[in-house]
C-alpha positions as a Python dict, from the first residue, in 0.01 Angstrom:
ca = {
    (1, 'M'): (0, 0, 0),
    (2, 'T'): (128, 344, -95),
    (3, 'T'): (157, 606, 178),
    (4, 'Y'): (80, 963, 79),
    (5, 'T'): (185, 1275, 261),
    (6, 'F'): (69, 1633, 260),
    (7, 'E'): (379, 1815, 136),
    (8, 'P'): (286, 2127, -54),
    (9, 'R'): (591, 2228, -254),
    (10, 'L'): (506, 2591, -197),
    (11, 'G'): (506, 2576, 184),
    (12, 'T'): (205, 2629, 404),
    (13, 'D'): (81, 2943, 229),
    (14, 'R'): (-289, 2865, 158),
    (15, 'T'): (-299, 3108, -134),
    (16, 'A'): (-4, 2938, -300),
    (17, 'L'): (-160, 2598, -233),
    (18, 'Y'): (-487, 2713, -390),
    (19, 'V'): (-302, 2834, -700),
    (20, 'E'): (-106, 2507, -718),
    (21, 'V'): (-430, 2306, -711),
    (22, 'Q'): (-588, 2531, -976),
    (23, 'Q'): (-284, 2481, -1201),
    (24, 'F'): (-309, 2104, -1151),
    (25, 'Y'): (-674, 2115, -1260),
    (26, 'A'): (-592, 2339, -1557),
    (27, 'R'): (-346, 2076, -1684),
    (28, 'Q'): (-575, 1784, -1602),
    (29, 'V'): (-889, 1928, -1762),
    (30, 'R'): (-701, 2009, -2082),
    (31, 'L'): (-614, 1640, -2114),
    (32, 'L'): (-979, 1552, -2048),
    (33, 'D'): (-1109, 1798, -2308),
    (34, 'D'): (-860, 1673, -2566),
    (35, 'L'): (-965, 1312, -2489),
    (36, 'R'): (-606, 1217, -2411),
    (37, 'A'): (-738, 933, -2197),
    (38, 'E'): (-412, 770, -2089),
    (39, 'E'): (-250, 1102, -2002),
    (40, 'F'): (-562, 1208, -1811),
    (41, 'A'): (-561, 877, -1622),
    (42, 'A'): (-192, 931, -1538),
    (43, 'T'): (-296, 1234, -1329),
    (44, 'F'): (-459, 983, -1090),
    (45, 'T'): (-273, 758, -848),
    (46, 'A'): (-215, 404, -973),
    (47, 'D'): (-500, 289, -745),
    (48, 'G'): (-714, 596, -819),
    (49, 'V'): (-1092, 587, -828),
    (50, 'F'): (-1304, 774, -1082),
    (51, 'A'): (-1679, 772, -1009),
    (52, 'P'): (-1843, 968, -1292),
    (53, 'S'): (-2201, 931, -1171),
    (54, 'P'): (-2390, 768, -885),
    (55, 'G'): (-2557, 536, -1141),
    (56, 'L'): (-2235, 403, -1293),
    (57, 'P'): (-1975, 176, -1135),
    (58, 'P'): (-1653, 357, -1043),
    (59, 'A'): (-1339, 290, -1245),
    (60, 'H'): (-1045, 170, -1034),
    (61, 'G'): (-690, 224, -1156),
    (62, 'R'): (-544, 418, -1445),
    (63, 'E'): (-617, 165, -1718),
    (64, 'A'): (-984, 142, -1615),
    (65, 'I'): (-1012, 522, -1588),
    (66, 'A'): (-879, 568, -1943),
    (67, 'A'): (-1112, 296, -2075),
    (68, 'A'): (-1412, 447, -1895),
    (69, 'L'): (-1337, 791, -2041),
    (70, 'R'): (-1313, 656, -2397),
    (71, 'A'): (-1629, 445, -2353),
    (72, 'A'): (-1830, 738, -2214),
    (73, 'H'): (-1726, 956, -2507),
    (74, 'A'): (-1817, 684, -2759),
    (75, 'R'): (-2151, 621, -2587),
    (76, 'R'): (-2245, 988, -2587),
    (77, 'F'): (-2109, 1099, -2924),
    (78, 'G'): (-2017, 793, -3133),
    (79, 'T'): (-1806, 923, -3421),
    (80, 'E'): (-1972, 1266, -3424),
    (81, 'P'): (-1716, 1550, -3431),
    (82, 'V'): (-1744, 1739, -3104),
    (83, 'R'): (-1529, 1957, -2884),
    (84, 'S'): (-1590, 1941, -2510),
    (85, 'R'): (-1493, 2204, -2257),
    (86, 'H'): (-1515, 2140, -1885),
    (87, 'W'): (-1548, 2460, -1681),
    (88, 'Y'): (-1454, 2433, -1315),
    (89, 'N'): (-1562, 2699, -1069),
    (90, 'M'): (-1615, 2770, -699),
    (91, 'L'): (-1311, 2562, -599),
    (92, 'R'): (-1260, 2494, -231),
    (93, 'V'): (-937, 2328, -109),
    (94, 'D'): (-918, 2184, 242),
    (95, 'P'): (-638, 1983, 404),
    (96, 'G'): (-773, 1639, 494),
    (97, 'P'): (-712, 1469, 826),
    (98, 'D'): (-480, 1209, 671),
    (99, 'G'): (-243, 1439, 482),
    (100, 'T'): (-465, 1460, 174),
    (101, 'L'): (-624, 1760, 10),
    (102, 'V'): (-1001, 1750, -24),
    (103, 'T'): (-1145, 1967, -300),
    (104, 'H'): (-1501, 2059, -392),
    (105, 'Y'): (-1600, 2244, -708),
    (106, 'Y'): (-1874, 2290, -964),
    (107, 'T'): (-1835, 2190, -1325),
    (108, 'L'): (-2022, 2262, -1646),
    (109, 'V'): (-1958, 2067, -1963),
    (110, 'M'): (-1999, 2254, -2291),
    (111, 'V'): (-2012, 2064, -2618),
    (112, 'S'): (-1954, 2238, -2951),
    (113, 'R'): (-2018, 2098, -3296),
    (114, 'P'): (-1865, 2234, -3617),
    (115, 'W'): (-2202, 2327, -3769),
    (116, 'D'): (-2346, 2504, -3463),
    (117, 'P'): (-2193, 2818, -3307),
    (118, 'A'): (-2402, 2775, -2988),
    (119, 'P'): (-2259, 2511, -2754),
    (120, 'V'): (-2481, 2271, -2563),
    (121, 'I'): (-2426, 2313, -2190),
    (122, 'A'): (-2486, 1994, -1995),
    (123, 'P'): (-2442, 1852, -1746),
    (124, 'S'): (-2391, 2068, -1441),
    (125, 'S'): (-2228, 1877, -1156),
    (126, 'V'): (-2060, 1890, -818),
    (127, 'V'): (-1719, 1724, -796),
    (128, 'E'): (-1539, 1607, -484),
    (129, 'D'): (-1178, 1500, -513),
    (130, 'V'): (-915, 1365, -281),
    (131, 'L'): (-571, 1482, -396),
    (132, 'V'): (-235, 1355, -274),
    (133, 'Y'): (128, 1429, -339),
    (134, 'E'): (305, 1143, -509),
    (135, 'D'): (673, 1187, -591),
    (136, 'G'): (630, 1562, -537),
    (137, 'E'): (340, 1592, -783),
    (138, 'L'): (-30, 1628, -718),
    (139, 'R'): (-242, 1331, -820),
    (140, 'T'): (-611, 1253, -785),
    (141, 'R'): (-670, 957, -557),
    (142, 'E'): (-1046, 971, -580),
    (143, 'R'): (-1302, 1166, -782),
    (144, 'R'): (-1676, 1153, -720),
    (145, 'I'): (-1906, 1342, -958),
    (146, 'T'): (-2270, 1410, -883),
    (147, 'P'): (-2466, 1556, -1173),
    (148, 'D'): (-2710, 1816, -1043),
    (149, 'H'): (-3011, 1641, -1199),
    (150, 'Q'): (-2928, 1332, -989),
    (151, 'S'): (-2892, 1521, -660),
    (152, 'F'): (-3257, 1590, -585),
}
C-alpha cells in the first residue's frame, strides 16, 4: 500500500496551495477535453478511483479510468465530431485529516459541434476529489461526480 503525505511544494501558504491546485486542474482538464485518456488517467494515483455518476460503477486504476473515459465519449457521441470544454468553478481546497487535500468544485460541460456556433451546456455537476502528493506531484486519488439532476 502506498503512503501519501501532505507536502505542498510551496510551503504552508494557503494562497499558493490554492493556486497550485488550480494549475493542476488546468493541466488535467485540458487532457480531459482533448480526450487524451491515458495522459488524463496518469494524473490519478495508480489505485485511483473515478466515479463519474452515482448510477455508474466507479473505475479503479489508471487503465480502467482511461477505458471508462473513452467508452463514455463513444456512448455519448459515437463518431460525431465534437469539442468538449469542462469549466470548473467555486473551488474549495481543504487539508484532509490524513495528509490529503479534499477539493469541492462545480463543473459545467460545454459541447460544440462544427455546424453550430451555440454550444450545448450539460451537465452541471458537483465534484469532490481527494488529492495527494506522489513523488512531489499532485495526483487525484479519488473523484466523485454528482450531476445536479441526480442530486434531488
